[in-house]
C-alpha positions as a Markdown table, in Angstrom:
| # | Residue | x | y | z |
|---|---|---|---|---|
| 1 | Met | 39.1 | 32.2 | -24.8 |
| 2 | Phe | 38.1 | 29.2 | -26.9 |
| 3 | Gly | 37.0 | 28.6 | -30.5 |
| 4 | Ala | 33.6 | 27.6 | -31.6 |
| 5 | Arg | 34.4 | 23.9 | -31.4 |
| 6 | Ser | 36.7 | 23.9 | -28.4 |
| 7 | Arg | 35.9 | 21.1 | -25.9 |
| 8 | Leu | 34.8 | 21.9 | -22.4 |
| 9 | Val | 35.4 | 19.7 | -19.4 |
| 10 | Phe | 32.8 | 19.7 | -16.7 |
| 11 | Val | 30.6 | 17.4 | -14.7 |
| 12 | Leu | 26.9 | 17.2 | -15.5 |
| 13 | Gly | 24.6 | 15.5 | -13.0 |
| 14 | Val | 21.1 | 15.3 | -11.9 |
| 15 | Leu | 20.7 | 16.9 | -8.4 |
| 16 | Ala | 17.1 | 16.6 | -7.7 |
| 17 | Val | 14.0 | 15.0 | -9.2 |
| 18 | Ser | 10.5 | 15.2 | -7.9 |
| 19 | Thr | 8.1 | 12.5 | -9.1 |
| 20 | Ser | 5.0 | 13.2 | -7.0 |
| 21 | Leu | 3.8 | 16.7 | -6.3 |
| 22 | His | 6.0 | 18.1 | -9.2 |
| 23 | Ala | 6.3 | 15.0 | -11.4 |
| 24 | Gly | 8.7 | 15.4 | -14.3 |
| 25 | Ile | 10.8 | 18.3 | -12.9 |
| 26 | Arg | 14.5 | 17.7 | -13.2 |
| 27 | Thr | 17.2 | 20.0 | -11.9 |
| 28 | Leu | 20.6 | 19.7 | -13.6 |
| 29 | Ser | 23.9 | 21.3 | -12.7 |
| 30 | Trp | 27.4 | 21.3 | -14.1 |
| 31 | Asn | 30.9 | 22.7 | -13.3 |
| 32 | Pro | 31.6 | 26.2 | -14.7 |
| 33 | Ser | 33.9 | 26.4 | -17.7 |
| 34 | Pro | 36.6 | 29.1 | -17.5 |
| 35 | Gly | 35.8 | 32.0 | -19.8 |
| 36 | Ala | 32.2 | 31.0 | -20.5 |
| 37 | Thr | 29.6 | 33.7 | -20.4 |
| 38 | Ser | 26.6 | 31.6 | -21.0 |
| 39 | Tyr | 25.4 | 28.0 | -21.3 |
| 40 | His | 22.9 | 26.0 | -23.4 |
| 41 | Leu | 21.1 | 22.9 | -22.3 |
| 42 | Tyr | 20.3 | 20.5 | -25.1 |
| 43 | Tyr | 17.9 | 17.6 | -24.7 |
| 44 | Gly | 15.9 | 15.0 | -26.5 |
| 45 | Thr | 14.5 | 11.4 | -26.3 |
| 46 | Ala | 17.4 | 9.7 | -28.2 |
| 47 | Ser | 21.1 | 9.7 | -27.5 |
| 48 | Ser | 23.0 | 12.4 | -29.3 |
| 49 | Asn | 19.8 | 13.6 | -31.0 |
| 50 | Tyr | 18.8 | 16.7 | -29.2 |
| 51 | Thr | 15.5 | 18.2 | -30.4 |
| 52 | Ser | 15.3 | 21.1 | -27.9 |
| 53 | Val | 17.6 | 23.6 | -26.4 |
| 54 | Met | 17.4 | 26.0 | -23.5 |
| 55 | Asp | 19.5 | 29.2 | -23.1 |
| 56 | Val | 20.2 | 29.2 | -19.4 |
| 57 | Gly | 22.5 | 32.3 | -19.4 |
| 58 | Pro | 25.6 | 32.5 | -17.2 |
| 59 | Thr | 24.1 | 30.1 | -14.5 |
| 60 | Thr | 25.4 | 26.6 | -14.1 |
| 61 | Gln | 22.1 | 25.1 | -13.2 |
| 62 | Ala | 18.8 | 24.5 | -15.1 |
| 63 | Thr | 15.4 | 23.3 | -14.0 |
| 64 | Ile | 13.1 | 21.7 | -16.7 |
| 65 | Asp | 9.7 | 20.0 | -16.6 |
| 66 | Leu | 9.5 | 17.0 | -18.9 |
| 67 | Asp | 7.4 | 14.0 | -19.5 |
| 68 | Asp | 7.8 | 11.6 | -16.6 |
| 69 | Cys | 7.5 | 8.4 | -18.6 |
| 70 | Thr | 10.3 | 9.1 | -21.1 |
| 71 | Arg | 14.0 | 8.6 | -21.0 |
| 72 | Trp | 15.7 | 11.9 | -21.7 |
| 73 | Phe | 19.2 | 12.7 | -22.8 |
| 74 | Phe | 21.1 | 15.9 | -21.9 |
| 75 | Ala | 24.2 | 17.7 | -22.9 |
| 76 | Val | 25.5 | 21.2 | -22.3 |
| 77 | Thr | 27.6 | 23.7 | -24.3 |
| 78 | Ala | 29.4 | 26.8 | -23.1 |
| 79 | Ser | 29.5 | 30.1 | -25.1 |
| 80 | Asn | 31.4 | 33.4 | -25.1 |
| 81 | Ala | 32.2 | 36.0 | -27.7 |
| 82 | Ala | 34.3 | 33.4 | -29.6 |
| 83 | Gly | 31.4 | 31.1 | -30.2 |
| 84 | Glu | 29.9 | 27.9 | -28.8 |
| 85 | Ser | 31.8 | 24.9 | -27.6 |
| 86 | Gly | 31.0 | 21.3 | -28.4 |
| 87 | Phe | 28.7 | 19.1 | -26.4 |
| 88 | Ser | 29.6 | 18.0 | -22.9 |
| 89 | Thr | 29.5 | 14.4 | -22.0 |
| 90 | Glu | 25.9 | 13.2 | -22.3 |
| 91 | Val | 23.8 | 12.1 | -19.4 |
| 92 | Asp | 20.4 | 10.4 | -19.5 |
| 93 | Trp | 17.6 | 10.2 | -17.0 |
| 94 | Leu | 14.5 | 8.1 | -16.6 |
| 95 | Thr | 12.4 | 8.9 | -13.5 |
| 96 | Pro | 12.6 | 5.8 | -11.2 |
| 97 | Leu | 9.5 | 3.9 | -10.3 |
| 98 | Ser | 8.0 | 5.2 | -7.1 |
| 99 | Val | 4.7 | 4.9 | -5.2 |
| 100 | Ser | 3.4 | 7.6 | -2.8 |
| 101 | Asp | -0.2 | 6.9 | -1.9 |
| 102 | Leu | -3.1 | 4.5 | -2.0 |
| 103 | Ser | -6.6 | 5.8 | -1.5 |
| 104 | Ser | -10.1 | 4.5 | -1.8 |
| 105 | Asp | -12.3 | 6.1 | -4.4 |
| 106 | Asn | -15.6 | 5.5 | -2.8 |
| 107 | Ser | -15.0 | 5.2 | 1.0 |
| 108 | Ser | -13.3 | 7.5 | 3.5 |
| 109 | Pro | -10.9 | 5.8 | 5.9 |
| 110 | Pro | -11.1 | 3.6 | 7.8 |
| 111 | Ile | -11.3 | 0.5 | 5.6 |
| 112 | Tyr | -12.7 | -2.6 | 7.3 |
| 113 | Gln | -12.3 | -6.3 | 6.6 |
| 114 | Gly | -14.6 | -7.2 | 3.8 |
| 115 | Phe | -14.1 | -3.9 | 1.9 |
| 116 | Gln | -14.5 | -4.0 | -1.8 |
| 117 | Gly | -14.1 | -0.9 | -4.1 |
| 118 | Ala | -11.9 | 1.0 | -6.5 |
| 119 | Val | -8.6 | 2.5 | -5.3 |
| 120 | Thr | -6.2 | 4.9 | -6.8 |
| 121 | Ile | -2.5 | 4.6 | -6.5 |
| 122 | Thr | -0.2 | 7.5 | -7.2 |
| 123 | Gly | 3.6 | 7.6 | -7.8 |
| 124 | Ala | 5.8 | 7.7 | -10.9 |
| 125 | Arg | 6.7 | 5.7 | -14.0 |
| 126 | Phe | 3.8 | 3.2 | -13.8 |
| 127 | Glu | 3.8 | 1.0 | -16.9 |
| 128 | Pro | 1.2 | -1.3 | -18.4 |
| 129 | Gly | 1.5 | -4.8 | -16.9 |
| 130 | Val | 2.4 | -3.5 | -13.5 |
| 131 | Val | 1.9 | -6.0 | -10.6 |
| 132 | Leu | 0.6 | -5.0 | -7.2 |
| 133 | Glu | 1.1 | -6.9 | -4.0 |
| 134 | Leu | 0.1 | -6.3 | -0.4 |
| 135 | Asn | 2.0 | -7.8 | 2.6 |
| 136 | His | 1.4 | -7.7 | 6.3 |
| 137 | Pro | 4.5 | -7.6 | 8.6 |
| 138 | Gly | 2.7 | -9.8 | 11.1 |
| 139 | Trp | 2.4 | -12.8 | 8.9 |
| 140 | Thr | 4.5 | -15.5 | 10.6 |
| 141 | Cys | 4.8 | -19.3 | 10.3 |
| 142 | Pro | 5.2 | -21.6 | 13.4 |
| 143 | Ser | 8.3 | -23.6 | 14.0 |
| 144 | Gly | 8.1 | -27.1 | 12.7 |
| 145 | Ala | 5.9 | -26.2 | 9.7 |
| 146 | Thr | 7.3 | -27.3 | 6.3 |
| 147 | Thr | 8.1 | -24.7 | 3.7 |
| 148 | Gln | 5.1 | -25.9 | 1.6 |
| 149 | Gln | 2.8 | -25.5 | 4.6 |
| 150 | Cys | 4.0 | -21.9 | 5.2 |
| 151 | Asp | 3.7 | -21.1 | 1.5 |
| 152 | Asp | 0.2 | -22.4 | 1.4 |
| 153 | Ala | -0.8 | -20.4 | 4.5 |
| 154 | Leu | 0.8 | -17.3 | 3.1 |
| 155 | Ala | -1.1 | -17.7 | -0.2 |
| 156 | Thr | -4.3 | -18.0 | 1.8 |
| 157 | Arg | -3.6 | -14.8 | 3.7 |
| 158 | Arg | -2.5 | -12.9 | 0.7 |
| 159 | Ser | -5.6 | -14.0 | -1.3 |
| 160 | Ala | -7.7 | -12.1 | 1.2 |
| 161 | Val | -6.1 | -8.7 | 0.3 |
| 162 | Arg | -6.3 | -8.6 | -3.5 |
| 163 | Leu | -5.6 | -5.6 | -5.7 |
| 164 | Glu | -7.1 | -6.8 | -9.0 |
| 165 | Thr | -7.1 | -5.5 | -12.6 |
| 166 | Pro | -4.5 | -2.7 | -12.1 |
| 167 | Thr | -5.0 | -0.2 | -14.9 |
| 168 | Val | -2.4 | 2.5 | -15.7 |
| 169 | Gln | -4.3 | 5.8 | -16.2 |
| 170 | Asp | -1.1 | 7.7 | -16.9 |
| 171 | Cys | 2.6 | 7.5 | -15.9 |
| 172 | Asn | 1.8 | 8.7 | -12.3 |
| 173 | Thr | -1.6 | 7.2 | -11.7 |
| 174 | Leu | -3.1 | 3.8 | -11.7 |
| 175 | Thr | -6.4 | 2.3 | -10.5 |
| 176 | Ala | -7.3 | -1.1 | -9.2 |
| 177 | Trp | -10.1 | -3.0 | -7.6 |
| 178 | Ala | -9.5 | -3.8 | -4.0 |
| 179 | Ala | -11.1 | -6.9 | -2.6 |
| 180 | Phe | -10.2 | -7.2 | 1.1 |
| 181 | Asp | -12.3 | -10.3 | 1.7 |
| 182 | Ser | -11.1 | -13.9 | 2.0 |
| 183 | Thr | -12.1 | -16.5 | -0.5 |
| 184 | Val | -11.8 | -19.1 | 2.4 |
| 185 | Pro | -15.1 | -19.6 | 4.2 |
| 186 | Gly | -15.0 | -18.0 | 7.7 |
| 187 | Ala | -11.7 | -16.3 | 7.1 |
| 188 | Ala | -10.9 | -12.6 | 6.9 |
| 189 | Pro | -7.9 | -10.5 | 6.0 |
| 190 | Thr | -5.4 | -9.8 | 8.7 |
| 191 | Ala | -6.3 | -6.5 | 10.5 |
| 192 | Gly | -3.5 | -3.9 | 10.5 |
| 193 | Gln | -1.2 | -1.9 | 8.3 |
| 194 | Tyr | -0.1 | -3.3 | 4.9 |
| 195 | Thr | 3.0 | -2.7 | 2.7 |
| 196 | Leu | 2.3 | -2.2 | -1.0 |
| 197 | Thr | 4.9 | -3.4 | -3.5 |
| 198 | Val | 4.6 | -2.2 | -7.1 |
| 199 | Thr | 6.6 | -4.1 | -9.8 |
| 200 | Asn | 7.0 | -3.1 | -13.4 |
| 201 | Leu | 7.6 | -5.7 | -16.2 |
| 202 | Asp | 11.3 | -4.7 | -16.3 |
| 203 | Gly | 11.6 | -6.0 | -12.7 |
| 204 | Ser | 11.9 | -2.6 | -11.1 |
| 205 | Thr | 10.1 | -2.3 | -7.8 |
| 206 | Ala | 8.8 | 0.4 | -5.4 |
| 207 | Val | 7.5 | -0.1 | -1.9 |
| 208 | Leu | 5.1 | 2.0 | 0.2 |
| 209 | Asn | 5.0 | 1.1 | 3.9 |
| 210 | Asp | 1.7 | 1.6 | 5.7 |
| 211 | Ala | 0.0 | 1.9 | 2.4 |
| 212 | Val | -3.4 | 0.9 | 3.7 |
| 213 | Glu | -4.8 | 0.0 | 7.1 |
| 214 | Ile | -7.5 | -2.7 | 7.3 |
| 215 | Leu | -9.5 | -2.5 | 10.5 |
| 216 | Leu | -11.3 | -5.4 | 12.2 |
| 217 | Asp | -14.8 | -6.0 | 11.1 |
| 218 | Pro | -16.8 | -5.5 | 14.4 |
| 219 | Ala | -19.1 | -8.4 | 13.5 |
| 220 | Arg | -16.3 | -10.9 | 13.7 |
| 221 | Arg | -16.3 | -10.7 | 17.5 |
| 222 | Asp | -19.5 | -12.7 | 17.5 |
| 223 | Ala | -17.6 | -15.9 | 16.6 |
| 224 | Asp | -20.3 | -18.4 | 17.7 |
| 225 | Lys | -23.7 | -18.2 | 16.0 |
| 226 | Ser | -24.7 | -21.8 | 16.7 |
| 227 | Glu | -27.9 | -20.8 | 18.7 |
| 228 | Tyr | -30.4 | -18.2 | 17.9 |
| 229 | Trp | -30.1 | -16.6 | 21.3 |
| 230 | Thr | -26.3 | -16.2 | 20.9 |
| 231 | Asp | -26.4 | -14.7 | 17.4 |
| 232 | Asp | -25.7 | -11.0 | 17.4 |
| 233 | Arg | -24.5 | -11.2 | 21.0 |
| 234 | Ile | -20.9 | -11.6 | 22.5 |
| 235 | Asp | -21.2 | -14.1 | 25.2 |
| 236 | Gly | -19.7 | -17.2 | 26.8 |
| 237 | Leu | -20.1 | -19.3 | 23.7 |
| 238 | Asp | -17.8 | -17.0 | 21.7 |
| 239 | Leu | -15.2 | -17.2 | 24.5 |
| 240 | Ala | -15.6 | -21.0 | 24.9 |
| 241 | Gly | -14.9 | -21.6 | 21.2 |
| 242 | Ile | -11.5 | -19.9 | 21.4 |
| 243 | Met | -10.6 | -21.3 | 24.9 |
| 244 | Gln | -11.2 | -24.9 | 23.7 |
| 245 | Val | -8.5 | -24.4 | 21.2 |
| 246 | Leu | -6.1 | -22.7 | 23.7 |
| 247 | Pro | -5.0 | -24.8 | 26.7 |
| 248 | Pro | -4.2 | -22.9 | 29.9 |
| 249 | Asn | -0.6 | -22.2 | 28.7 |
| 250 | Gln | -2.0 | -20.7 | 25.4 |
| 251 | Ser | 0.0 | -23.0 | 23.2 |
| 252 | Cys | -1.7 | -25.4 | 20.9 |
| 253 | Thr | -1.0 | -27.8 | 18.0 |
| 254 | Cys | -4.0 | -26.6 | 15.9 |
| 255 | Cys | -3.9 | -22.8 | 16.4 |
| 256 | Ser | -2.1 | -22.0 | 13.2 |
| 257 | Asp | -3.6 | -22.2 | 9.7 |
| 258 | Ala | -0.1 | -23.3 | 8.5 |
| 259 | Ile | -0.2 | -26.6 | 10.3 |
| 260 | Cys | -3.9 | -27.3 | 11.0 |
| 261 | Pro | -6.0 | -28.8 | 8.2 |
| 262 | Ser | -9.2 | -28.2 | 10.3 |
| 263 | Phe | -8.3 | -24.7 | 11.3 |
| 264 | Gln | -11.4 | -22.8 | 12.6 |
| 265 | Tyr | -11.1 | -19.5 | 10.7 |
| 266 | Glu | -14.1 | -18.0 | 12.4 |
| 267 | Leu | -12.2 | -18.1 | 15.7 |
| 268 | Asp | -9.3 | -16.2 | 14.2 |
| 269 | Ile | -10.9 | -12.9 | 14.9 |
| 270 | Asp | -8.1 | -10.6 | 13.7 |
| 271 | Gly | -7.4 | -12.8 | 10.7 |
| 272 | Asp | -3.6 | -13.2 | 11.3 |
| 273 | Gly | -3.6 | -17.0 | 10.8 |
| 274 | Trp | -3.4 | -17.8 | 14.6 |
| 275 | Ile | -6.0 | -18.5 | 17.2 |
| 276 | Asp | -4.4 | -17.0 | 20.3 |
| 277 | Gly | -4.8 | -14.6 | 23.2 |
| 278 | Asn | -5.2 | -11.6 | 20.9 |
| 279 | Asp | -8.5 | -13.1 | 19.5 |
| 280 | Leu | -9.6 | -13.9 | 23.1 |
| 281 | Ala | -9.0 | -10.3 | 24.1 |
| 282 | Leu | -10.9 | -9.0 | 21.1 |
| 283 | Val | -14.0 | -10.9 | 22.2 |
| 284 | Tyr | -13.7 | -10.3 | 25.9 |
| 285 | Thr | -12.2 | -6.9 | 26.4 |
| 286 | Asn | -14.8 | -4.1 | 26.5 |
| 287 | His | -17.3 | -6.1 | 24.4 |
| 288 | Phe | -18.4 | -9.1 | 26.5 |
| 289 | Gly | -22.1 | -9.2 | 27.1 |
| 290 | Leu | -22.9 | -6.7 | 24.4 |
| 291 | Cys | -25.3 | -7.0 | 21.5 |
| 292 | Trp | -25.3 | -5.9 | 17.8 |
| 293 | Asp | -26.7 | -2.4 | 17.6 |
| 294 | Thr | -28.3 | -1.2 | 14.4 |
| 295 | Asn | -29.2 | 2.2 | 15.8 |
| 296 | Pro | -26.6 | 4.8 | 14.7 |
| 297 | Gly | -27.9 | 7.1 | 17.4 |
| 298 | Asn | -26.2 | 5.0 | 20.0 |
| 299 | Ala | -22.8 | 5.4 | 18.3 |
| 300 | Ser | -22.0 | 8.9 | 19.7 |
| 301 | Gly | -19.4 | 8.7 | 22.4 |
| 302 | Asn | -19.6 | 4.9 | 22.5 |
| 303 | Pro | -16.2 | 3.3 | 21.7 |
| 304 | Thr | -17.7 | -0.2 | 21.5 |
| 305 | Trp | -20.5 | 0.6 | 18.9 |
| 306 | Pro | -22.0 | -1.2 | 17.0 |
| 307 | Trp | -21.8 | -3.5 | 20.1 |
| 308 | Thr | -23.8 | -1.9 | 22.9 |
| 309 | Asp | -25.6 | -2.7 | 26.1 |
| 310 | Gln | -28.6 | -0.6 | 24.8 |
| 311 | Ala | -29.1 | -3.1 | 22.0 |
| 312 | Cys | -29.2 | -6.0 | 24.6 |
| 313 | Arg | -31.9 | -4.1 | 26.6 |
| 314 | Ser | -33.8 | -3.5 | 23.4 |
| 315 | His | -33.6 | -7.2 | 22.5 |
| 316 | Ala | -34.8 | -8.1 | 25.9 |
| 317 | Ser | -37.8 | -5.8 | 25.7 |
| 318 | Glu | -38.8 | -7.2 | 22.3 |
| 319 | Thr | -38.5 | -10.7 | 23.7 |
| 320 | Thr | -40.6 | -9.8 | 26.7 |
| 321 | Ala | -43.3 | -8.1 | 24.6 |
| 322 | Thr | -43.6 | -11.1 | 22.3 |
| 323 | Pro | -46.7 | -13.2 | 23.2 |
């Protein structure tokens, strides 16, 4: 038995917090106090100033749904026929920053190089002034390049995947304008999966791997448009441009944007900052000799569309019919 102000000794700790599907829900538990028949959970937004109370009965656990963007302070008392104890040791909780999803508002996946549009990012504890950054795990720098060269190259690649004007709609949602198009003539964002990093002004960060996948713009396979008869057609000129940069051993001194001041971005088909065998394969494999097809009826069952042989035959017919 204990008096109305007897002190209880127990451990109070947060066991589980959900900040996505059930944002704001906190489950707290504590050790039982001998002789207690019921417990009360006190909470508020200032230390030792509890503005709300919950009678949880004889159980030593309580689940409560609170504002996700506020730091909450908790304490528990135990009761029996003799009265109510003093407060337990106080604990506080602020939902940690997290990010769970990035989705396009006006376009269903996939998202291609050159995409522009609004995106919505969901998570928890977003704050005004939040900073967003996308990074690609394939961004590398060649040996021998200076730190400054690598930094400049990385800045160029990152500038092609911009999440601009982030706006916090509420604690768990923010919107931004996605611009997945390079500001460098002829360049394109690196194709592939990107990691999203969210940073609040207090320095806290959250990371979402594989947040967005940017697919290759099919039109980039037509790297050489120097002649009218090769425009909208994947042919030897497209291959030749890449092969001139790549010697037979596929090593070069001017194949990386980090070390080549005259880097030919239009030959970097996948946009990873390197002109290499991957770009050669994107032009040659399954697409060589095909033409740009504007007829969506040819897309069904055709893995290479919008590059098709039907379009080449159509172009040839049009040319033959021209007086």
